[in-house]
N, C-alpha and C positions, 0 to 999 in steps of 0.2 A: 287589527288583523293584517293590514297592509304592511306595517312595520315588521311583524313576525315573518311574513313572506319574504320581505327584503333581507332580513337577517338570515333566514334559512338559505336563501339564494347566495348570499355572500359567503356563508359557511361552506356550502357545497362547492362554490368556486375556489375557495382557499384550499380545500382538500384536494380538489382536482389539480390545482396548480402545484401543490406539494408532491402529489403522485407523479405528475409530469416532470417536475424538476428532478426528483430522485431517479426516474427512468432515464432522463437525459444524462445525468451524472454517471449512472451505471453503464450506459452505452459508451460514453467517452472513456471511462476507466477500462472497460473490456477491450476497446480498440487500442488504447495505449499499452495495456498489458500484453496484447498479442504482439505488438512491436517489441516490447521488453523481452518476451519469451523468445523472440527471434534474434535477440542480441542488441537491439537498438533501444537504448534507455533514454534517448533525447526527449521524446514526447512525455514520458513519465516524469523526467526531471523538470520539464517546463511547468508542471502542475504545482511546483513548490515555489514559495516566495523566496526572495533573495536571502532573507534573514530566518528562514525556517529552521526548525529543529526536528530531527528524526531520532527518537529514543528507541534504543534496542537493548535487550537484556544483556547484562554483563556476563562475562565468561571468557574462557580461553579460546576465542575465535575472532576472526577478522572483522566481524560486524559489531562487536561489543561497544556499548557506550552511547553517548550522545553525539550525534553528527550535526554540527551547527553550520548553517550556511549552505548555499548551493554547491560549492566546491567539495565540501565534505560529503554531502548527500550524493554527489556524482561519483565519488570514490566508492561509497556504499553500493551504488547501483552497478558500477563496474565489477565489483566483487560478486554481486548477485549474478550477473550475466556470465562472468568468467567461470563461475562454479557450475554453470549449466543448469541453474535453478529454473524451474518452470512453475508458474503460478496460475491459479484460477480463482476468480471471485465467485463465491457461492451465494452471497446475499449482501445487500446494502440497505442501510437505514439512515435517514437524514433527519436532524432535529435543529430547530432554531430558524432565525430569519435568513433569507438568501445571502445577505452580506456577511453573515457570521455563522455559517453552518457548522454543526458537529456531525461528522460521518462515522458510522460504525459499520465495519465490513467483516464478513467471514471470508477468509482467504486460506486456501490450501496450497502448499508448495511441495515440490519434490525435485530430486536431482538423480541423474543416472550417470554411471561411469561410461567411458568411451565404448566399452563392450556391451552396454545396454543394461548392466546390473543396476537395480535400484539401490542407491546408496543413502538415500535420505527421503523422508516424507514426514510432514507435520501439518498441524492445523493451527490457524492463527486468527486472533481477533485483533483488528486494527481500529484504533480510535484516532481520528484526524479532526483538527479544528481548522477552519478556513476563514479567510478574510477576503472578501470580494472575489471569490472563485479560486484563490490560491491557498495551498496548504501552508499553514504557519507552524503547525505542530502535529507530529504523528508519533504515536506510541504503539508498538507491536507486542502482543501477549501470546506466547506460544503454549500449546498444550504440554509439550515436553521439551524444555530448553536443553536437556542433556543431549538430545538428538543433534543440536546445532554443533556442539563440541565434537561429537562423533563424526559429523560431516567434515569439520575442520581437519581432524586427524586423517580422514580418508583423502581429502583434497591434497594434503601434504604428501601422503603416500603416492598419489597420482602425479605429483609435481605441478599442481595448479597454484601459481603464486598469487599472493594478495596484491591488490592494486597499490601503486606507489602512493606514499603519503602526500597530502596537499600542502 
C-alpha cells in the first residue's frame, strides 16, 4: 500500500511540474510576444538556438522557406515587425522531457495598414522542438496560406520593403 501511495504522489508531482512548466513557458512567450508586437524582436530571437531552423510555407512572399541560423531568423522577425504584424498566443501545449520539449501553440496574427484598415488576419499552429530551453526547430502551419501572399502584395503597394538578405 505504501508503494502505491508513493507512486501516486510521484505521479501527481510530475503532473504538477508539467503544468507549472507549461505555464511558465506561456508567460515568457506572451511577455516576449508583447515586445515583438511593439517592434522589439530581440527577446523572441533569443529563444532560438544558434543553429535553429524556422520553417515557413513556400510562396511568393518574403517569409517563404527555411530560415537557418539566428541571422536568417532575425531577418524573418525584422520582416514580421516591419509589416506591422501583431500576434497573440491562444494556447500552448508541451510534450516530452524538459531538456527536449516539443511545444504546440495556437497563434493568431493580423496586420493593419497605416490608416487602420485590416489587411491581414490568419490562424496558425506552431510546432517547436527545443533543446535545453532553446528552440532548435519551428514549423508554422497556416489556416490559409494564400492570405500571406495577399499580404505581401498589399505590403508592396504600401511600400513596405523586405529586410535586407543576410
